N, C-alpha and C positions, 0 to 999 in steps of 0.2 A: 769566671762567670758561670752561674748556676745553669743547669740544664733547663729549668723552667723559664729563666729569662731568655735563654737562647730560642726556646720553643715559642715564646711570646713575641719576640722580634721577628721570627720567621713568618708566623701567622700575620702580623702587621705588614710585612713586606708583600705577602701574597694578596692581602686586602688592598694595599696601595697599587699593585699592578692591575687587579681587576677594576679598581675605581678610575685609574687612568685610561684604561682601554674603553670603559663605559663612556667616559666624557669625550673620547676621540670619535667613537662611532655612533653613540646614542646620547648626545648632549641633552641635559634636561631642559624643559620648556623655558624656565627662568634664565638658563645660561644663553639660549638663542635670542631671548628677548634682550638681555644685557649686550650681547654683541651688536644687535641692531641699533640699540639705544647709543652704545659707545661710538659707532660709525658716525651717527649723526652729531653726536657731541664734538667729535674731533672736527667735523666740518664747520661746526659753529666757532670752535676755538680759533680756527684759522683766521677768521675776521676779528675776533676779540683780542688775541695776544699778539698784537703787532709790535710791542715794545722791543727795541733792539736790545740784545744782550750787552751788558755794560762791562767793559774791559776791567779786570781785576776784581770782579764781584764774586764770582763762584769758582770753587775748587771741588770737583768730584774726587772722592777717596775710594780707592778699591785695592784691597789685599787679595792676591792671587796665590793659590797653593795648588799642589799636585791634584787635589780632589776636585778642583774647578773644571768641569767639563769645557773643553776648548770650543766646541761649537757654540755654546751659549756665551761664553766670553767674547768671541768674535762677533755675535749678534749685538751684544752691548757695545762693543767698539764701533760697529757700523752705525748704531743709532747715534752715538755721540759725534762721530765725525759728520754725519748728515746735519745735525743741528747746531754745529759749532764750526761752521766754515770759516768764520772770521778769526777764529783762534782766541776769542775773548775770554772764554772760560778755560780753566786748567784741569787736566786729569792727572792726579797723582797716584801712581800704581806701585804697589810693593810686590816684588817677586819674592813671595814668602817661602823661600827654600825650595823652589820648584826644581825638578829634575827630569821631567818628561821632555824629550827632544823637541816634539812638535810644539808644545807650549812655549819652550825657550826661544825657538825661532820666531814664533809670532810675537813675543815680547820684543825681541830685536827689531822687528818691523815697525812696531809701534814707536820705538825710540826715534824714528825718522821724522816724527811730527814734532815741531818745536813746542806745542801746547801740551804734549803728553810727557810727563816726567816719570820715568821708570827707575826705580831703585831696587837694590837686591840685598836680601839677607841670606846668608848661607844655610841658616837653619830657619825652621818654621817658627816664627814668634808667637803663633796662636792669633785668635781673633782680636782680642783686646790690645795686645802690644803691637799687632799689626797695623790696627787702625790709629793707634797713638803715633806710631812712626809716621804715617801718612799726614796725620794732623800737624806734626811738628815740621814737615816738609813743605806743606801747603803755603800758599801766599795769597789766596783769595780772601776777601772780606767775610765770606760765608763758605762753610764746607758741607758737602752733601755726601754722606757715606752710601755707596751702592755696592752690593754684593756682586762678585765676578760672575755668577751664574743667573742673575736677575736682569731685568730690562727696563729701560726708561722710555716713556711714550715720546714720539718724535718731536713733540713741542714743549717737552718737560723744562729745559733750561729757559726758553722764552716764557713760559707761564710762570716759573719761580721768579724771574726778573720782574715781570709784571707785578705780582703780588708783593714782593720785597719793597719795590719803589712805591707802589700804591698805599702800602701800610706804613710808610714813613721809616723803613729799614729797622724792623724790630729785631730783637735778639735771637728770637727763636721761632721756627715755624714748622708746620708739618703738613702732609698732603694726604689725600685719599689713596687707595690702592686696590688692586685686584690680584688675581693669580693667573699664571699662564702655563698652559700644558700643551701637549702635542696638537690638540685640536683648536687651540686658540684661548682667548682670555675667558675667565670665569670668576665666580664668587667675589664680586665687588664688595669692598668694605667702605661704605659711605660713612664717614666718621662724624661724631658730634663735634661741636666747637670745643674749645679748650675747657677741660673738665678735670681739675685735680683729684677730684673723688674717683672718677673712673680710672685715672692714672694710677692710683694707689691700689687698683684692683687688676689692671692689665696694662701691657705695653701697646695701648691702641694707637699711639702715635707712630709707631714703627713704620717706616716706608712711606714717603721720603722725608728724611729730616733735613732742615736747612738750618744751620747753627752758626752763630758768630764765632769766628775762629779764635780771636784773641780771648774772649770770655771763656770759651771752652778750655783753652790752655790754662787760664787762671783757675779754673774749677777742676783741674786735674782729670779732664775727660779721658776715658778709656785707660784709666790708671789703676783699676782694680782687677786683678786676675780672678778674683773670687766670683766676679760677675761675668765671666767668660761667655756664657750663653745668652746673655741679655744686654748687649752693648747699647742698644738704643733706649731701653728702659732705664738703665743705669744713667746714661747721658741726661735724660730729661729729668730724673729725680734729683740730679745734682743741681740742675737750673732751678727746679721747684724749691729745694731747700735753701737756695740763694735769693729766693724771693721773686723769681721771674715767672711771667705767664707766657704762654705761646699763642701764635696767631694760626688759624686754621686756614689752609688753601683748599677750598671745597672742589677740587678737581682730582680725578684719578690720573696721577702722573707716573706711578711705579707699578710694575708687574713683578710679583714675587713667584719665582720659577718652581713649579711643581715637578719633581722627579725622584727617583728612588732614594737619593742621598740628602734630600733637602728637608728641613723642618717644616716647610710649607706642606709637605705630604704627610709627615709623621714626626712629631716632636721627639719621639723615642730615638731618632738618629743622632741626637745629642743628649747622652745620658746625664750630662752635667747641667741640663736646663734647670732641674729641680734645685739643686744647690745654688745656682746662679740667681734665680728669682728670690730665694731666701736672702741672698746677700743684698739684692737691691732693695727689698722692703725693709730690711734691717737698717739700711742706710736712711730710708725715709724716716723710720720711727726714731732713729738716734738724733734726728734733727728736732724732734718734738720736746717742749719743755717739760711735759709730763711723761717721760719715756717710761718711768717705772710702773705706770698704770695700765700698760698694754703688753700684750704678747702676740707673737706670730704663730698662727696655727694653721694646719691643713683645714680647708673648708669642709664642713659637714656636708655640703651639697654634692661634693665630688671627692669623697675620701680617697686617699692614696694617690691622687693626681696632682699636677702642678697647679693647684688652685687654692688661693690663700684667703685668709680672713684675719684682720686685725681685731683681736679680742680685748675688750675692756675688762680689766680685772674688777672684782666685786670689792672695791674700796672707795671710800669717800663719795658716795651717792649724794646728789643734791635732792632737795625736796620736790616732790611732784603732786600736783593735784590731778586725779583722774576723774574725768567725767564720763559716766556711763550713759550712753545714748539709749534711753529706755527707762523703764520704771523699777528695775530691780538692780541692787548692787550684788554682784556674784562674789564667789569666794576666790581665793587664790587661783591663778597667778595675778589677777588684776589688782586685788586689794590686799594681797597678803605680805606687802613689804612694809617695814616700819617707817620708811621715809616717804611713804604715799598715803594721802587721804583720798577717799572716793565720794562722789556725789552723783546724783541722777539728773538727767536733763532730757527734755523731749527732743527727739531728732527733727521734729517738724517745726521747731521754733525758729524765730528770725535771730540773726546775729547781734542785733541791738538788744535783745532779750538776754542774750548770753553775756554781753558786756555789763548789763545791769547785775547779773548773778555774780560774775567775777569780781566786779568792784566791791562787792560785799563779802565773798567768801575767800578770796585770795589771802593767804596769811604768810607771806615771804616765800612761796613756792617759786622756784626758778623755772619750773616747766609746767605746761598743762598737757596732759595726754587724753585723747579721746578713744574710746573703744565702744563699738556698737554692742549692746548686750547679747545679740545673737552670735558674736564671733568668739569662737573657742581658739584661744591663743595656743600657737604650737611651740613657741620657744620662750621658756621661763626667764631667760636672760635678757628679754626685750628691753628693760629699762637701761641696762648697761650698754647694750647696743646702741640705743639713741644717744645716751650720754657720751659714749666714746666718739661718735660722729660729730656731735656738737663741739668736742673738745679738739678733735684733729682738724676741723674745718670751721673756724670760729665765725665766719660770715653766714653760717647756716641759721635759718629761723623756723624750719619745719621738716620733719622726717616722717615718712610713711612707708608702708610695706605692701604686701600683696594678701589678697583674701580669695580663697577658692570655695567652691561649693561642694556638696557631697560627692559629686561625680569627679572631683579633681579638676575642674575647669576654673581658670582665673576669672574672677569678677572685678577685682580692683588691683591696680598696680600703678606703674608710671602713668603720669597724665601729662598731655601737651596741649597748649592752646591752639586751637584751630582744628584739631583731629575730630572728625565726626560732628563738627559743629563748633560750639564755644570751647569746649575743653573735654577731651576724651582720652581713652586708654587704648593704644594700638595693640596691646597685648591681651585684651579682654577676649575670652574665648579660647585662648591657648591652654594646653594641659599644663598642670603644675610641675610635671616632670620634664616639660620642654625647656631647655635652656635659652631658647630665643635667638634672635639675630645676633650672631657672633657672641653667644652665651650672656647677652647683657641682662637677662632676667635674672641671672645668678650672681649679678655683680652690683655693688653699691655704686650709685652714679647720680649726677645732677639731672633734674627734670623741671617742668614748669610748675607742676602741682602734684599733690597726692590727695587721696580721699581721707576725710575726717572719720571714716568708719573705723580706722586704726591708725593713729598718727600721734606724734609728739611735737608740741610747739614751744618756742621761747615764750615765756609768760607775758613779759613786758612787751614784746613785738606783737603778740596776739592782741593785747589790749589797745595798742596803737591802732591796729587795723580795724578793730570793732568799733572804735570811737569815730571812725570816718566813713564807714560803709553806709549806702543809701538804706532807707527803710525796707526795701524789697529784698535785701540780701538774706538768704537763708542758710541755716546751718548745714543743710544737706549739700549745698554748693560752696560751703566755707572754705575748702581747700583751694578752690580757684580764686576766691577773693584774696585770700592770703598770698597766694602765689603771684598774682598780678602786682601786688603791692611790693612783693619781695623783688620783682624785676626792676620796678621803678627805683627802689633803694639799693640796687645792686647787691642784693642778699641772695642766699642760696637755699633751694628746696632740694632735698636728698630722697631718693627711693633706695630701699634696702631690702633684699630678699629675706633678711633675718628678723624682720618685723613681720610676722606672718601668722595666719589663722585661717580656720575654716568656719563657713556660715551656711546655715541650713537653707537660707533663702537668698534671692537675688538682692544685692545691696544698692543696686542703681535705680534711682528714682528721678524722673523728669523734673525740671525746674519750670516754674510758671512763666508766662509771657512777660509779666511785668518785670521780674528779675532779669530775664534775657535782655530786655530793652535796656535796663539800668546798667548792666554789665557791659553791653556794647557801647553805651553812651560814653562810659569811662574808660574802656579798655580796648576799643576796636583797633588801636594802633599796635597792640601786642599780638594780634591775631593775623596770620599764624605765627607761632613762635618756633622757629627753625633751629634755634641754638643746639638742641639735643635731639632733634628729630629731623634728619637731613632732607634738603629740599627735593632730591630725586624721589622720595617715598610718596606714595599716595596718601592723602588726607582722608580718604574714605575706606580704603581696603587694608590699610596697614603697611607692612614692610614689603611692599611690591613697587616696581618702578612706576612712577606717575606716567600716564600716557601723554605724549606730546602731540 
C-alpha cells in the first residue's frame, strides 16, 4: 500500500473521530429535530403495528466475524429478543471464523434460545459467502439480512409483518433507515418508492431488505464474490434483472452503525467497494438487450470516487426534432447533429398550438426535445444521455435535467406534484455543486415531472397528451401536464443531472389562474405525489421534516 494511500486513510480516520465527537456533544439542529420526530413516530407505531408476528414468516440473517464489536452485537441481540418473545421469527447466525473468547462465549449463550440457530465456519468466508451460508440454512418465507454491528428498531419485525401481509406477500420489500452513533440516531434516509432508475445509480434500498427466500436461492443471491462490498445492491439487481419490482415500507426500521470500522462512517474502510459496485452495475448492463451500446464509467460529477454513470455510446441515434423555445435557432450543440432538425416556437404558446405545429412538422422523428434559447447546454452528449435512458427504461416518456443561473444556483431540476403548490422543485435555490439529499441531485432518478426548458420527450406520447389537454394548458407548464398523464398511464419521467445547462435569466414563470383551475379539476387526485418525494418532508421548505 502506498504512503499516499496510508496518509489519506489516516486523515479520513481523524475526520471520522472529530465528526463522531461533534455529533455526540454538539448534535446539529436537524439531528435534534429528527430524534424528537422519531420518538413521536415510535409512539404512533405502537398503535398502528399491532399485527402479530407470523410463525415461519421471517428469518434474520447475520454473519459475525472477529471485527464485529461485541457490545453492538449484544445490542442487536437484545433488540431481537425483546421483539421476538414468541419465537415466531428465526435468527440465523454464522460464526464466521471467530476467535475472540468473549465473542465465542456470547455465541454459546445465544445457542440456548431455540429460535436462534448458530452455525460455525472455521475460516472467515467473507461477506457474500457468509450471507449465502445463512440464506441456505434459513427456513422462513422471507429473509432479512442484518449486520452484526447494526441495530433494528424495537418494532421492526412487527412492522415488517404488517406490511408483508398488507401488501399481499410481495417478493421483495425494503425499508427506510438512519444511522446510529454514540449520541443516538441521526441522518435519516427517507427513501422514495420503488425506482429502478435510482437503483441503477445507487444502492438506496439497502437496510432493511425483506426478500423471498426461495426466489433468492433460485437467483443465486450472494453468489458472486466480485460484489463482496455491495451485497444488498447485487441482491436487488438480480431481482430487477428477473423482472421483479419491490415494495417500499415507508418507515425507519434499521439503524446503520457509525464507528471507526464501518462504511457508514467512511466507505474507504472497505477498499473493494469500488470494484464491487462495478461488478453490480456490470450485472445490470449484462441483462440489457442492447448491452453493446453502453459502457460503465466513473461519473464526471465525482471523478475518482465510487460514483458511476452508464454511458450511451455514439451509435445508432434515432431522429429528433428540437424545438427552440424562442425566436432564434442557435448553433451546435443544439442543432449540430445530423439526426436532429430544429425549429422555433414561442414559449408563451398553448399546448394545443404545439399540437398543431407537430402534426404538420413531425417527419418520423422518435423524440421531440425542447431547449430554451437562453440555455447554454453544458454536456454535448445530451442526446445520447436521453436516448440511453429511454432504452434502459422503456416505460419512460420524458427526460429532463437541471438549469442553473450565472451565480451557479439551480433554477430547474426535479419536479414533484404538490411541492410549493401544483408542481415545484424542492432543489430550486441549491448550489449547482451541492449533491443534495443523499446525493440525489447527482443521480438519475424518477420524478413527477421536469421542465420543458430543457427536456426530451417521446414524440408519439407527446402528441397523445397534446391532443387531450384543455385549451388553458400552456407550454410553460407543459412538463406538469405530461407528467400527470404519465402517472395515469403508469409511465415514467426521469431527471438526470447530465442534461444540464446555464441560463442568464430565471426560467420560472407563473401560470395563469385559468390553467391552475383546469389542472386541479383534472389532476387534484395526483397532488401531492409522494412516490419520489417522501411524506416526512415539507411541501413548502424542501428536504426538512414536516412539522407535526
